[in-house]
C-alpha positions in Angstrom: 117.6 51.8 105.8 116.2 52.3 102.4 112.6 51.1 102.4 111.9 49.3 99.4 108.6 47.6 98.1 110.5 44.1 98.0 111.2 44.2 101.9 107.9 42.5 104.0 106.0 43.8 106.7 108.3 41.9 109.2 111.5 43.4 108.2 109.5 47.1 108.1 108.4 47.1 111.5 111.9 46.6 112.8 113.8 48.8 110.3 111.6 51.6 108.5 112.7 54.9 109.5 115.3 53.9 111.7 119.2 54.4 111.3 122.2 54.0 113.4 122.8 57.3 115.1 124.9 59.3 113.3 126.9 60.8 116.6 127.3 57.8 118.4 126.4 54.7 115.9 123.8 52.9 118.5 121.5 51.3 116.6 118.2 51.3 119.0 116.4 54.9 118.1 118.3 56.8 120.7 115.5 59.2 123.4 116.0 62.9 122.1 114.9 64.3 125.6 115.8 67.9 124.2 113.3 70.7 123.8 115.1 72.5 121.3 117.8 72.5 118.8 120.6 74.6 117.8 120.2 76.5 114.6 123.4 76.2 112.2 122.3 80.6 111.8 120.2 83.1 111.2 119.9 81.7 107.8 119.2 78.6 108.5 116.8 79.5 111.1 114.8 81.7 109.1 114.0 78.5 106.6 112.8 76.4 108.7 110.2 78.9 110.2 109.1 79.6 106.7 109.0 76.0 106.1 111.6 76.1 103.3 113.7 73.5 104.8 112.6 70.8 106.5 114.5 70.3 110.1 113.9 70.3 113.8 113.0 73.5 115.6 111.2 72.9 118.7 110.0 69.6 120.1 106.3 70.5 120.1 106.6 70.1 116.3 109.0 67.8 115.7 111.5 65.7 117.2 114.5 62.9 115.8 112.6 59.7 118.1 109.4 61.2 117.2 110.3 61.6 113.5 111.6 57.7 113.2 107.7 56.4 114.9 106.3 59.0 112.0 108.1 57.2 109.5 107.7 54.0 110.6 103.7 54.1 110.5 103.9 55.6 107.5 105.7 53.1 105.5 103.6 50.2 107.3 100.1 51.8 106.3 101.5 52.6 103.2 101.4 56.6 103.2 103.3 59.0 102.5 103.9 60.4 105.7 102.3 60.9 109.5 101.9 63.7 112.5 102.3 61.8 116.0 100.5 63.5 118.9 99.6 62.7 122.4 96.7 60.2 122.9 94.4 58.4 120.4 91.3 61.3 120.3 94.2 64.0 119.9 94.9 62.2 116.6 91.2 62.4 115.7 90.7 66.1 116.0 93.9 66.5 114.6 93.0 64.7 111.3 89.8 67.0 111.4 91.6 69.9 112.1 92.7 71.2 108.5 89.1 69.8 107.2 86.5 71.5 109.4 85.2 74.8 109.6 82.3 76.0 111.6 79.0 74.5 110.2 80.9 71.7 108.5 80.2 68.7 109.9 81.7 64.6 109.5 79.3 61.5 109.0 80.8 59.1 111.3 79.5 55.2 112.1 77.6 54.3 114.8 79.8 51.7 115.8 82.9 53.6 117.5 84.4 53.6 120.7 82.0 55.6 123.3 84.5 58.1 124.0 84.7 59.2 119.9 81.0 59.3 119.7 81.1 61.7 122.9 83.9 63.7 121.5 82.0 63.8 117.8 78.0 64.5 119.4 79.3 67.0 121.9 82.7 68.1 122.2 83.2 69.5 118.8 80.4 71.4 118.8 82.3 74.0 120.3 84.1 74.4 117.4 80.7 74.8 115.0 81.5 71.3 114.2 78.4 68.5 114.1 78.6 64.8 113.4 75.8 62.8 111.6 75.9 58.7 113.1 74.8 56.5 110.4 75.0 53.0 109.6 78.2 52.2 107.5 77.1 48.9 106.6 74.2 50.8 104.7 76.0 52.3 101.9 72.6 54.1 101.0 72.1 56.0 104.3 75.8 57.5 104.1 74.9 58.7 100.9 72.0 60.2 102.3 74.0 61.8 105.3 76.9 63.4 102.9 75.9 67.2 102.4 77.4 70.4 101.0 78.6 70.8 104.7 80.4 67.4 105.3 83.8 67.6 105.1 84.9 63.7 106.0 83.6 60.6 106.5 84.7 58.4 109.8 84.5 54.7 110.8 86.9 52.2 112.4 88.2 49.3 110.3 87.5 46.5 113.3 85.4 48.3 115.6 85.7 48.8 119.4 84.1 47.3 121.4 82.0 44.6 119.5 84.9 43.8 116.6 82.8 44.5 113.4 84.7 44.6 110.7 83.8 47.3 108.0 84.1 47.5 104.3 86.4 50.2 103.7 86.6 49.7 99.6 82.3 50.2 99.5 83.1 53.2 102.0 85.6 54.6 100.2 83.6 54.1 96.6 81.0 56.5 98.3 83.6 58.9 99.7 84.9 59.7 96.1 82.3 59.9 94.2 81.2 62.8 97.0 84.7 64.3 96.9 84.8 64.0 100.7 88.0 61.9 102.3 87.2 58.4 104.2 89.1 58.4 107.6 89.6 55.4 108.9 90.3 54.7 113.2 92.4 51.4 112.4 93.9 50.9 116.2 92.1 47.5 115.7 93.4 46.0 113.4 96.8 47.8 113.0 98.3 48.0 110.1 99.1 44.4 110.0 95.7 42.8 109.8 94.8 45.9 107.7 95.5 48.3 105.1 92.9 51.0 104.6 95.0 53.3 102.4 95.5 50.1 99.8 91.4 49.8 100.0 90.9 53.6 99.3 91.0 55.8 103.0 92.6 59.0 102.7 93.9 59.4 106.2 94.2 56.6 108.9 94.4 57.4 112.4 95.3 55.0 115.2 95.6 55.3 119.4 98.9 54.1 119.1 98.2 53.1 122.9 96.5 49.8 121.9 97.9 46.9 119.8 100.9 49.3 118.2 103.0 50.1 121.6 101.4 46.6 123.1 102.8 46.9 126.7 100.1 49.1 128.3 103.1 52.0 129.3 102.5 55.2 127.2 99.6 56.6 125.5 100.2 58.1 121.9 98.1 59.0 118.6 98.7 59.2 115.0 97.9 60.3 111.7 98.8 58.5 108.5 98.5 60.6 105.6 97.9 58.7 102.3 99.0 61.6 99.8 96.2 60.2 97.7 93.6 63.0 98.1 93.2 66.1 95.9 93.0 69.0 98.3 92.5 71.5 95.5 89.8 69.9 93.4 87.4 71.8 95.3 86.4 74.7 97.5 86.0 72.3 100.6 89.2 72.5 101.9 90.8 75.6 101.8 93.0 75.3 105.0 95.0 73.0 102.3 94.2 74.7 98.9 94.0 78.7 99.7 96.5 80.7 100.8 97.7 79.9 104.3 98.5 83.8 106.4 100.5 82.5 108.9 103.0 81.4 106.2 103.0 84.7 103.9 100.2 83.3 102.0 101.8 79.7 101.4 98.8 77.0 99.6 100.1 73.8 101.4 98.6 71.6 98.7 100.7 74.0 96.0 103.7 73.9 97.6 104.1 70.2 99.5 101.8 68.4 96.9 101.0 64.5 98.4 102.5 66.1 101.8 100.2 68.9 102.2 98.1 67.5 104.9 101.5 65.6 106.8 103.3 69.8 106.9 99.6 70.9 107.7 99.7 68.6 110.1 103.0 69.8 112.1 103.3 73.3 111.1 99.9 74.3 111.9 98.3 71.8 114.0 101.0 70.5 116.1 102.1 74.2 116.4 98.5 75.9 117.4 97.1 72.6 119.3 100.2 71.5 121.2 98.8 67.7 120.9 102.8 67.0 121.2 103.9 63.2 121.5 106.8 63.0 123.5 110.0 61.0 122.8 109.9 58.3 125.7 106.5 57.7 124.6 107.7 57.8 120.7 110.5 55.4 121.8 108.4 52.6 123.8 106.0 52.5 120.8 108.9 51.7 117.9 110.0 48.8 120.6 106.4 47.4 120.9 106.0 47.5 117.3 109.4 46.0 116.7 107.2 42.6 117.9 104.0 43.5 116.3 103.1 41.2 113.6 104.0 38.3 116.1 102.0 39.7 118.6 98.4 40.5 116.6 99.0 36.5 115.1 98.8 35.5 118.8 96.1 37.5 119.4 94.0 36.6 116.9 94.6 32.9 117.3 94.1 33.5 120.8 90.8 35.2 120.4 89.5 32.6 118.1 89.8 29.9 120.0 88.2 31.4 123.3 85.5 33.0 121.5 84.7 29.8 119.8 84.2 28.0 123.8 82.1 31.3 124.8 80.2 30.8 122.2 79.5 26.9 123.0 78.7 27.8 127.0 75.1 27.9 127.5 75.9 30.9 129.8 76.5 33.5 127.1 73.7 34.6 124.8 76.1 35.5 121.8 79.6 36.3 121.1 80.2 39.0 118.3 83.6 37.9 117.2 84.1 38.2 113.6 85.9 35.4 113.1 83.7 32.8 114.1 81.5 31.4 111.1 78.6 32.1 113.0 79.2 36.0 113.1 77.0 37.9 109.9 80.7 39.7 109.3 82.5 36.4 108.7 82.8 35.9 105.0 83.7 40.0 105.1 86.5 39.2 107.4 88.0 36.9 105.5 87.9 38.3 102.3 88.9 42.0 103.5 90.8 40.9 106.9 92.6 37.3 105.7 95.1 37.2 108.7 92.4 37.5 111.3 90.0 40.0 113.2 92.3 40.9 116.2 92.1 40.0 120.0 88.7 42.3 120.3 85.1 41.5 120.6 81.8 41.3 123.1 80.0 38.7 124.3 76.8 39.0 126.3 75.9 37.1 129.6 72.8 35.8 130.9 71.9 37.5 133.8 72.3 40.7 132.3 73.9 43.8 134.3 74.4 42.3 137.4 75.6 38.8 136.4 78.2 41.5 134.4 79.6 42.9 137.3 79.7 39.6 138.9 81.9 38.6 136.2 84.0 41.2 135.9 84.9 40.9 139.7 85.8 37.5 139.7 88.1 37.3 136.9 91.9 36.3 138.2 94.3 36.5 134.8 92.0 39.3 132.8 92.6 42.7 134.4 89.6 45.2 134.4 90.9 48.0 133.0 89.8 50.7 130.4 92.1 49.7 127.8 92.4 47.3 124.6 95.5 46.0 122.6 98.1 44.6 125.5 99.8 41.4 126.0 97.6 41.0 129.1 93.9 39.9 128.7 91.6 42.7 129.6 88.2 43.3 130.3 85.3 46.0 131.0 81.8 46.5 131.3 81.3 48.9 128.6 78.0 50.1 129.7 79.1 51.0 133.3 82.2 52.1 132.3 83.3 53.2 128.5 79.9 53.9 127.1 77.9 55.1 130.4 77.8 58.7 129.2 75.3 57.5 125.7 72.0 56.9 125.6 70.5 53.2 125.8 70.0 53.6 122.0 73.8 54.8 121.8 74.7 51.5 123.7 73.1 49.3 121.9 73.9 50.9 118.3 77.4 50.5 119.7 77.0 47.2 120.8 78.1 47.6 124.4 74.4 46.9 126.0 73.8 46.3 129.7 74.7 42.5 129.2 77.3 42.8 127.0 81.4 42.7 128.3 84.1 43.6 125.9 87.2 41.3 125.9 90.8 42.0 124.5 92.8 39.1 124.4 95.9 38.8 125.4 99.3 36.4 124.5 99.1 34.5 127.4 97.9 30.3 127.1 94.5 30.3 125.8 93.8 27.4 128.0 94.1 29.4 130.7 92.0 32.3 129.5 89.4 29.7 129.1 89.5 27.9 132.8 89.7 31.9 134.0 86.1 32.7 132.3 85.0 29.1 133.3 85.1 30.1 137.0 84.2 33.6 137.0 81.1 32.8 134.7 80.2 30.3 137.4 80.3 32.4 140.4 78.2 35.1 138.0 75.9 32.6 136.7 75.3 30.4 139.4 
């Protein structure tokens, strides 16, 4: 289809990037299960390898099924291009890869998924990179943390696990003034609830494993390029602005303009890091996105009903859902996330760590898994699982203390979910 500004989200989530298969007329995007592609002739092959022509070379780099997903995600997020990869964690590395060099740092929110905190605080050190963690609600702290070696600021639009909502526009004003890109993980919100690019983000990352796919079948990740950041405004980003030796001195920003980051992500990132999304995963994710708006609205509706019930229960200390009027983020949520604040939040159980473990084991409908964004309702005790590698101080900062459980509300009957939580809380706190 020809994407036009007049098309609404519900139309684009089904049609963007997809066209009937020219060989067969198939309406659904086929799974192009192939490693390689036949070149028309030697000149065609040379042009592709020289980045003088866009096309398919090898499925580590590009694949027709994955390309449809990339175009759809770029369209829904309001970007110029996207690069899909094997997981959300791969997407984070892929986003940083063209920006960083030994000695460089990223300023990151303290409210991040525990695995991301570990990746940023430990793993990236092996590349000679580092991370400084700050409360991104404290804009002065963000400004103070940015130094001459900072190459990006990273946050989550709606933070996992606590469901805290970020004021992306305010943060983008800080990064714009500093001349560094803002990278926003939009996994929990999805483009249905939040458009980080419209609020000033330079790059958006996703774990497509979660709400975008929505059915718990495949892992995947994506980096969406806004096309708005000037990579040549300073000498901070030579991978994008300076001559690239592997392509005979080609300058990505000079050559590809607003698509510089996207082309680099494929031609260098996927080529050398090999974080490829397989075509079957792309196919499952495309099918999931077709119902994204319907599912997300149900997730939000169910979440506010369950959160409101939990907040009134004497066995619960507090609930972090930003959609509740009692939340300190409620007014921000209304302004920045008017359709809702997703289906992810935490609540603290009276009785602490042991009561949380009993609660998790007593539930029937909720599945105890290390995932979120499924059609099924999910629960996990973050302090003993996803965040156990963090210090107690880091756990508290991330909203994953020992008395806290994270729930991802699915699209089941909300009364059934409440009844399941009720019986499990009785067993945990009785």
